[in-house]
Structures are given as structure tokens and as C-alpha cells.
Backbone as CSV, one residue per row, in Angstrom:
resi,resn,N_x,N_y,N_z,CA_x,CA_y,CA_z,C_x,C_y,C_z
1,MET,1.028,-1.059,0.252,0.083,0.037,-0.202,0.386,0.938,-0.125
2,THR,0.491,2.482,-0.722,1.019,3.512,-1.024,0.110,4.615,-0.545
3,ARG,0.535,5.666,-0.820,-0.326,6.475,-0.686,-0.822,7.127,-2.486
4,CYS,-2.282,8.099,-2.295,-2.313,8.796,-4.079,-1.123,9.181,-4.154
5,ASP,-1.234,9.201,-5.438,0.218,9.776,-6.159,0.566,10.958,-6.063
6,TRP,-0.733,11.868,-6.096,-0.736,13.479,-5.813,0.162,13.877,-4.586
7,ALA,0.544,12.864,-3.518,0.632,13.136,-2.261,1.956,12.143,-1.943
8,ILE,2.648,11.703,-3.050,3.981,11.358,-2.482,5.215,11.487,-2.150
9,ASN,5.215,12.781,-2.884,6.932,13.402,-2.920,6.787,14.549,-2.433
10,ASN,5.921,14.875,-1.530,5.884,16.348,-0.896,5.264,15.994,0.776
11,ALA,6.651,16.302,1.432,5.999,16.421,3.071,4.438,16.900,3.506
12,LEU,4.424,18.783,3.097,3.430,19.055,3.616,1.966,18.555,2.752
13,MET,2.107,17.901,1.327,0.857,17.403,0.750,0.692,16.032,1.149
14,GLN,1.729,15.125,1.636,1.258,13.752,2.719,0.900,13.908,3.941
15,ARG,0.982,15.265,4.458,0.692,15.295,5.967,-0.710,16.181,5.815
16,TYR,-1.302,16.291,4.552,-2.755,16.959,4.307,-3.777,15.593,4.063
17,HIS,-2.886,15.154,2.962,-3.612,13.876,2.297,-3.530,12.711,3.844
18,ASP,-3.013,12.591,4.544,-3.218,11.369,5.435,-3.993,11.821,6.393
19,THR,-4.108,13.539,6.918,-4.775,13.577,8.352,-6.026,14.753,7.475
20,VAL,-6.472,15.164,6.540,-7.240,16.217,6.174,-8.426,15.543,5.002
21,TRP,-7.442,15.343,4.040,-8.217,14.821,2.210,-9.611,14.060,2.534
22,GLY,-10.628,13.715,2.661,-11.186,12.463,2.503,-11.609,12.540,3.909
23,ARG,-11.784,13.216,4.986,-12.073,12.921,6.512,-13.807,13.847,6.095
24,PRO,-14.386,13.023,6.561,-15.927,13.482,6.586,-15.707,14.565,7.544
25,GLU,-16.008,16.283,7.144,-16.190,17.192,8.190,-17.514,17.805,8.303
26,TYR,-17.902,17.881,9.323,-19.469,18.492,9.387,-19.402,20.439,10.303
27,ASP,-18.258,20.717,10.665,-18.176,21.469,11.532,-18.473,22.939,10.485
28,ASP,-19.400,23.960,10.559,-19.777,24.957,9.877,-18.646,25.469,9.667
29,ARG,-17.658,25.987,10.285,-16.697,26.850,10.484,-15.679,26.208,9.255
30,GLN,-15.575,24.838,9.210,-14.304,24.100,8.858,-14.895,24.175,7.266
31,LEU,-15.961,23.812,7.433,-16.369,23.531,5.547,-16.561,25.051,5.224
32,PHE,-16.986,25.803,6.020,-16.898,27.004,5.239,-15.282,27.388,4.967
33,ARG,-14.123,27.304,5.882,-12.857,27.503,5.557,-12.597,26.786,4.072
34,LYS,-12.759,25.206,3.987,-12.608,24.869,3.037,-12.837,25.448,1.621
35,LEU,-13.944,25.633,2.054,-14.721,26.170,1.031,-14.060,27.656,0.197
36,VAL,-13.903,28.084,0.810,-12.707,29.411,0.743,-11.549,29.301,0.394
37,LEU,-10.806,28.337,1.216,-9.381,27.876,0.463,-9.495,27.223,-1.059
38,ASP,-10.817,26.656,-1.154,-10.665,25.574,-2.755,-11.270,26.774,-3.624
39,MET,-11.881,27.824,-3.294,-12.170,28.780,-4.126,-11.028,29.850,-4.309
40,ASN,-10.228,29.847,-3.471,-8.767,30.668,-3.974,-7.919,29.784,-4.539
41,GLN,-7.955,28.402,-4.265,-6.951,27.434,-4.991,-7.367,27.513,-6.644
42,ALA,-8.478,28.076,-7.016,-8.742,27.959,-8.477,-7.756,28.585,-9.106
43,GLY,-7.623,27.942,-10.079,-5.849,28.557,-11.404,-4.963,28.606,-10.702
44,LEU,-4.827,27.890,-9.092,-3.703,27.679,-8.516,-3.225,26.279,-8.238
45,SER,-2.172,26.057,-7.582,-1.570,24.687,-7.110,-2.133,24.040,-6.090
46,TRP,-2.729,23.147,-5.468,-3.026,23.057,-4.451,-1.796,23.533,-3.397
47,GLN,-0.686,23.473,-3.438,0.564,23.366,-2.971,0.824,25.072,-2.350
48,THR,0.599,25.645,-3.311,0.328,27.253,-3.236,-0.683,27.256,-1.821
49,ILE,-2.019,26.875,-2.235,-2.837,27.194,-0.791,-2.528,26.478,0.318
50,LEU,-1.401,25.318,0.542,-1.274,24.632,1.767,-0.083,25.789,2.578
51,ASN,0.475,26.400,1.479,2.060,26.843,2.389,1.563,28.447,2.965
52,LYS,0.191,28.546,2.231,-0.408,29.628,2.958,-1.499,29.472,4.113
53,MET,-1.690,28.228,4.001,-2.712,28.209,4.799,-2.878,28.959,6.050
54,ALA,-2.042,28.982,6.796,-1.774,29.486,8.145,-2.034,30.832,8.317
55,ASN,-1.874,31.509,7.049,-1.912,32.729,6.685,-3.226,32.872,6.287
56,PHE,-3.624,32.378,5.902,-5.406,32.607,5.315,-5.954,32.279,7.010
57,ASP,-5.728,31.314,8.077,-6.667,31.374,8.590,-6.088,32.522,10.030
58,GLN,-5.141,33.044,9.703,-4.697,34.420,10.357,-5.674,35.320,10.089
59,ALA,-5.615,35.330,8.413,-6.050,37.384,7.825,-7.784,37.139,8.004
60,TYR,-8.181,35.727,7.871,-9.626,35.549,8.307,-10.303,35.526,9.213
61,ASP,-9.396,35.775,10.002,-9.913,35.539,11.320,-10.342,33.891,11.955
62,GLY,-9.677,33.274,11.906,-10.062,31.919,12.112,-11.668,31.433,10.957
63,PHE,-11.642,32.325,10.141,-12.887,31.523,9.663,-14.218,31.375,10.357
64,ASP,-14.201,32.495,10.996,-15.498,33.035,11.461,-16.583,33.607,10.729
65,ILE,-17.333,32.875,10.437,-18.629,32.981,9.384,-18.622,34.247,9.817
66,GLN,-19.572,34.389,10.918,-20.173,36.089,11.159,-19.261,36.911,11.164
67,THR,-18.146,36.733,11.573,-16.711,38.019,11.400,-17.065,38.154,9.985
68,VAL,-16.500,37.348,9.114,-16.166,37.172,8.070,-17.300,38.099,7.070
69,ALA,-18.523,37.753,7.573,-19.571,38.214,6.854,-19.901,39.987,7.158
70,ARG,-19.303,40.329,7.909,-19.051,41.867,8.443,-17.750,42.672,7.800
71,TYR,-17.099,41.859,7.358,-15.743,42.758,6.684,-16.775,43.734,5.999
72,THR,-15.686,44.773,5.819,-16.340,46.164,5.665,-14.602,46.112,4.278
73,GLU,-14.669,47.374,3.549,-13.978,47.465,2.479,-12.807,47.904,2.978
74,GLU,-12.815,48.560,4.115,-11.363,48.599,4.558,-10.531,47.494,4.982
75,LYS,-11.405,46.275,5.826,-10.813,44.609,5.687,-10.221,44.389,4.274
76,VAL,-11.074,44.559,3.317,-10.842,43.910,1.844,-9.842,44.481,1.599
77,GLU,-9.630,45.941,1.783,-8.170,46.941,1.417,-6.913,45.911,2.313
78,ALA,-7.047,45.928,3.593,-6.217,45.031,4.355,-5.728,43.850,3.676
79,LEU,-6.596,42.575,3.108,-6.459,41.815,2.667,-5.746,41.840,1.641
80,MET,-5.840,43.275,0.784,-5.194,43.176,-0.580,-3.793,43.291,-0.363
81,LEU,-3.684,43.803,0.406,-2.327,43.970,1.345,-1.247,43.121,1.872
82,ASP,-2.308,41.817,1.828,-1.388,40.932,3.015,-0.868,39.443,1.864
83,ALA,0.293,39.536,1.947,1.343,38.724,1.012,1.303,37.601,1.514
84,GLY,0.927,37.316,2.664,0.586,35.913,3.290,-0.726,35.466,2.392
85,ILE,-1.725,35.467,2.110,-2.826,34.932,1.412,-2.743,35.219,-0.198
86,ILE,-3.860,34.737,-0.886,-3.646,35.021,-2.365,-4.926,36.402,-2.206
87,ARG,-3.969,37.350,-3.390,-4.404,38.636,-3.062,-5.395,38.920,-4.164
88,ASN,-6.722,38.421,-4.353,-7.588,38.885,-5.961,-8.934,38.955,-5.245
89,ARG,-8.936,40.768,-5.368,-10.052,40.853,-4.683,-11.097,40.456,-5.038
90,ARG,-11.417,39.877,-6.521,-13.028,39.051,-6.469,-13.295,38.133,-5.725
91,LYS,-12.003,36.882,-5.451,-12.212,35.803,-4.458,-12.281,36.254,-2.882
92,ILE,-11.652,37.416,-2.861,-12.038,38.264,-1.105,-13.113,38.585,-1.171
93,GLU,-13.785,39.371,-2.089,-15.102,40.070,-1.637,-16.028,38.328,-1.686
94,ALA,-15.547,37.681,-2.494,-16.478,36.161,-2.929,-16.569,35.674,-1.504
95,ALA,-15.729,35.545,-0.685,-15.555,34.942,0.776,-16.193,35.886,1.498
96,ILE,-16.263,36.808,1.277,-17.139,37.594,2.215,-19.060,37.616,2.061
97,HIS,-18.787,37.447,0.694,-20.440,37.446,0.281,-20.905,36.146,0.755
98,ASN,-19.691,34.692,0.517,-20.775,33.809,0.337,-20.565,33.335,2.132
99,ALA,-20.163,33.933,2.871,-20.088,34.020,4.381,-21.562,34.391,4.452
100,LYS,-22.075,35.436,3.906,-23.288,35.756,3.935,-24.434,34.607,4.011
101,GLU,-24.151,34.235,2.762,-25.160,33.122,2.193,-24.961,31.567,2.913
102,VAL,-23.797,31.373,3.421,-23.751,30.410,4.620,-24.656,31.038,5.397
103,ILE,-24.572,31.923,6.522,-25.562,32.528,7.270,-26.854,31.905,7.076
104,LYS,-27.543,32.648,5.965,-28.698,32.490,5.207,-28.937,31.107,5.535
105,ILE,-28.312,29.861,5.101,-28.517,28.377,4.829,-28.336,28.088,6.738
106,GLN,-27.788,28.487,7.091,-27.602,28.068,8.865,-29.183,28.329,9.289
107,LYS,-30.080,29.474,8.829,-30.967,29.580,9.327,-32.090,28.915,8.488
108,GLU,-32.002,28.597,7.367,-33.063,27.281,6.932,-32.988,26.175,7.231
109,TYR,-31.646,25.777,7.034,-31.566,24.403,7.691,-31.175,23.869,8.954
110,GLY,-30.394,25.178,9.421,-30.118,24.775,11.049,-28.445,24.762,10.914
111,SER,-27.891,24.326,9.718,-26.277,24.342,9.207,-26.142,24.227,8.094
112,PHE,-24.781,24.673,8.110,-24.323,24.536,6.746,-24.114,23.126,6.457
113,SER,-23.485,22.472,7.221,-23.058,21.114,7.131,-24.449,20.104,6.626
114,ALA,-26.249,20.176,7.317,-27.019,19.640,6.849,-27.043,19.959,5.235
115,PHE,-27.018,21.300,5.379,-27.393,22.014,3.723,-26.555,20.728,2.930
116,LEU,-24.974,20.574,2.919,-24.338,20.118,2.182,-24.331,18.845,2.096
117,TRP,-24.730,18.286,3.166,-24.462,16.630,3.508,-25.648,16.281,2.640
118,GLN,-27.023,16.875,2.620,-28.114,15.886,1.942,-27.902,15.830,0.630
119,TYR,-26.683,16.458,-0.374,-26.454,16.041,-1.525,-25.781,14.597,-1.469
120,VAL,-25.416,14.105,-0.267,-24.488,12.984,-0.586,-25.462,11.297,0.283
121,ASP,-26.999,11.868,0.717,-27.756,11.029,1.554,-26.980,11.189,2.821
122,ASN,-26.278,12.136,3.568,-25.542,11.764,4.751,-24.382,10.761,4.913
123,GLN,-24.169,10.984,4.135,-23.244,9.468,4.105,-22.052,9.462,2.766
124,PRO,-20.778,9.574,3.113,-19.496,9.918,1.716,-20.097,8.811,0.751
125,ILE,-19.472,9.321,-0.503,-19.453,8.487,-1.732,-17.935,7.936,-1.491
126,ILE,-18.070,6.840,-1.811,-16.767,5.807,-1.648,-16.325,5.351,-2.976
127,ASN,-15.294,6.234,-3.679,-15.211,5.852,-4.959,-13.966,4.267,-4.906
128,HIS,-14.019,3.706,-5.903,-13.286,2.641,-6.035,-12.114,3.019,-7.117
129,PHE,-11.398,4.136,-7.472,-10.511,3.943,-8.459,-8.992,3.508,-8.277
130,LYS,-8.598,3.077,-9.538,-7.430,2.289,-9.176,-5.946,3.301,-9.722
131,THR,-6.276,4.278,-10.435,-5.214,5.240,-10.668,-5.666,7.047,-10.229
132,VAL,-4.782,7.840,-10.558,-5.399,9.202,-10.326,-6.294,9.513,-11.478
133,ASP,-5.445,8.819,-12.980,-6.409,9.238,-14.109,-7.920,9.044,-14.087
134,GLU,-8.300,7.881,-13.466,-9.736,7.474,-13.445,-10.465,9.027,-12.192
135,VAL,-9.471,9.537,-11.511,-10.529,10.270,-10.499,-10.891,11.391,-11.562
136,PRO,-12.597,11.835,-11.654,-12.918,12.588,-11.996,-12.495,14.261,-11.534
137,THR,-13.095,15.201,-12.521,-12.854,16.706,-11.917,-14.534,17.421,-11.607
138,HIS,-15.232,16.730,-11.500,-16.427,16.949,-11.528,-17.573,15.441,-11.287
139,SER,-19.017,15.672,-11.036,-19.575,14.553,-11.283,-21.084,15.429,-11.106
140,ALA,-22.164,14.466,-11.378,-23.371,15.120,-11.233,-23.748,15.047,-10.052
141,ILE,-23.030,15.350,-8.747,-23.683,15.865,-7.539,-23.063,16.988,-7.441
142,SER,-21.652,17.262,-8.079,-20.895,18.345,-7.872,-21.654,19.482,-8.784
143,ASP,-21.855,19.180,-9.999,-23.003,19.832,-10.973,-24.075,20.418,-10.190
144,GLN,-24.612,19.586,-9.816,-26.056,20.018,-9.123,-25.903,20.625,-7.496
145,LEU,-25.081,20.429,-6.942,-24.368,21.488,-6.006,-24.039,22.820,-6.057
146,ALA,-23.426,22.692,-7.146,-22.389,23.943,-7.765,-23.906,24.762,-8.295
147,LYS,-24.398,24.566,-9.298,-25.494,24.866,-9.594,-26.917,25.569,-8.456
148,ASP,-26.784,24.624,-7.452,-27.743,25.223,-6.675,-27.076,26.420,-5.703
149,LEU,-25.744,26.348,-5.499,-24.753,26.997,-4.731,-25.205,28.557,-5.295
150,LYS,-25.138,28.622,-6.428,-24.796,29.628,-7.586,-26.436,30.043,-7.486
151,LYS,-27.337,29.474,-7.684,-28.423,30.364,-7.759,-29.071,30.593,-6.208
152,ARG,-28.220,30.145,-5.363,-28.104,30.900,-3.860,-27.504,32.200,-3.611
153,GLY,-27.069,32.215,-4.603,-25.969,33.608,-5.082,-24.428,33.703,-4.640
154,PHE,-23.852,31.665,-4.541,-22.452,32.328,-3.795,-21.701,32.301,-5.233
155,LYS,-20.378,32.687,-5.103,-19.807,33.132,-5.967,-18.259,32.179,-5.911
156,PHE,-17.592,31.993,-7.123,-16.676,30.962,-7.598,-16.758,29.897,-6.779
157,VAL,-17.860,28.789,-7.115,-18.298,27.529,-6.406,-18.656,26.714,-8.282
158,GLY,-17.952,26.857,-8.915,-17.896,26.055,-10.468,-17.780,24.687,-10.246
159,THR,-18.500,23.624,-10.624,-18.376,22.394,-10.333,-17.380,21.819,-10.005
160,THR,-15.685,22.178,-10.696,-14.278,21.728,-10.402,-14.029,21.723,-9.144
161,THR,-14.341,23.077,-8.411,-14.378,23.531,-7.295,-14.933,22.982,-5.694
162,ILE,-16.497,22.685,-6.622,-16.876,21.798,-5.769,-16.709,20.416,-5.434
163,TYR,-16.409,20.349,-6.694,-15.733,18.341,-6.437,-14.817,18.415,-5.452
164,ALA,-13.500,19.184,-5.400,-12.717,19.457,-4.965,-12.591,19.387,-3.109
165,PHE,-13.793,20.182,-3.263,-14.309,20.796,-2.044,-14.650,19.633,-1.292
166,MET,-15.973,18.996,-1.941,-16.150,17.048,-1.586,-15.393,16.261,-1.413
167,GLU,-14.026,16.446,-2.116,-13.323,15.584,-1.817,-12.685,15.474,-0.252
168,ALA,-12.439,17.630,-0.379,-11.735,17.847,0.619,-12.805,17.560,2.381
169,VAL,-13.734,17.757,2.043,-14.787,17.816,3.414,-15.177,16.106,3.217
170,GLY,-14.596,15.064,2.433,-15.280,13.802,2.707,-16.405,13.277,2.171
171,MET,-16.790,14.626,1.910,-18.665,13.898,0.794,-18.095,13.090,0.217
172,VAL,-17.025,13.401,-0.756,-16.492,11.997,-1.813,-15.160,11.434,-0.942
173,ASN,-14.905,9.736,-1.159,-13.758,9.525,-0.818,-13.048,9.401,-2.357
174,ASP,-12.110,10.207,-2.872,-11.220,9.281,-3.690,-9.848,8.619,-3.745
175,HIS,-9.402,8.493,-2.142,-8.665,7.638,-2.320,-8.207,6.698,-2.780
176,LEU,-7.235,6.508,-3.803,-7.492,5.127,-4.553,-7.279,4.079,-3.772
177,VAL,-7.728,2.940,-4.173,-7.789,1.739,-3.520,-6.886,1.102,-2.887
178,THR,-5.370,1.671,-3.615,-4.181,0.974,-3.244,-3.558,2.158,-2.184
179,CYS,-4.117,2.892,-1.746,-3.668,4.018,-0.379,-3.743,3.750,0.711
180,ILE,-2.904,4.153,1.642,-2.552,3.978,2.901,-3.941,3.978,3.658
181,CYS,-4.330,5.382,3.091,-5.732,6.077,3.854,-7.083,4.788,3.701
182,ARG,-6.887,4.390,2.877,-8.223,3.870,1.992,-8.579,2.740,3.228
183,GLN,-8.470,2.145,4.138,-8.763,1.204,5.292,-9.806,1.686,6.095
184,GLU,-8.603,3.014,6.752,-9.395,3.497,7.726,-10.220,4.128,7.073
185,LYS,-10.084,5.154,5.821,-11.338,5.734,5.414,-13.420,5.205,4.999
186,THR,-12.775,3.727,4.557,-13.803,3.187,4.044,-14.266,2.976,5.609
187,THR,-13.680,2.333,6.723,-14.845,2.018,8.170,-15.787,2.576,8.875
């Protein structure tokens, strides 16, 4: 048994692969955090985001949803000056906007988690891929979730971003069948 191919040659990627990726997450703050990180990854390597993750946590006040939703233009400007994060105004503004949308979902569903996990019937989808080439970049479910999030007003939530998010939060288990994490993630 070995790790998934993408996590073999880098210690930071290995740690993320072994301790975060594919593990079911139900905490609203952590779900929001991972959504923002995946939004910021669009167009970049995941390695870039991992290298800046601690900076993101600090810059975005630990991803407290209520706090992020109240960010002002002054906070946006401060974030634009923070070299420790991705300084893309549209992504920063989308994070703030999406925090407001998460709050609406929490009021409607009781939690962001309940809203998200209903898309997989509250159980991780466990795929059985043998090679990284078999792993898709989207699915019918990520297509639908992305469409529904966009309809609710979310930004930077295309189906590829949402599929990566679903993998990250364990809604989808795409650890290869030969992966050392496979056994513990499927029991």
C-alpha cells in the first residue's frame, strides 16, 4: 500500500493527504474554511494554498463566518495588502459574500453542514479508483451542488471547485484503492 500519487513526493501534501483530505467534516466553520480555500485554489496549485494556509487562518479571523460576513471595504483593502494570502479582490469579496450566504443557509437548514451533506444522503460516496487518471474533476452531484449554490448567490463555486471541496471535506472519498488511507476512511 502507498499514498495517492499526488501526495507521494512532498511532506506538506502527505500530511494534508493523511490527516485532512477525504475525512468527513461536519463543522460549519471548517466547511466554510475549506470552501474559501478551494475557491482561492482555482487557477493555482493546491501546494500554493497549503503553503499559505496558516496565513489564511489568521487573515480571515479563523474563518469565523459571522466575522467574515461583516468585513468592510477597509478589511478588503487590508487583505489586498497581505502577501501571506491570495490577493485577488474578486476572491476576497466572494469569501465575504459567501459568508453571508452561509448564514442564510444556517437559518434555513439549521447548519451549513446539514445543507451540504444532504447532497450525498449524509454518507460519504466511496469511489474505487485504481489510478489518479480515473478520478473525475466533477460529478453529477458536484454539478447540482454548484448549480444550487450559484442559484443561492454563491460566487467562485464552479463544479470543479465544488468537487475538490467535496473530496476535501469527505463527502467523496477518492483515495485510490491502493492508498494507505483507504482502509481507515472506508470503515
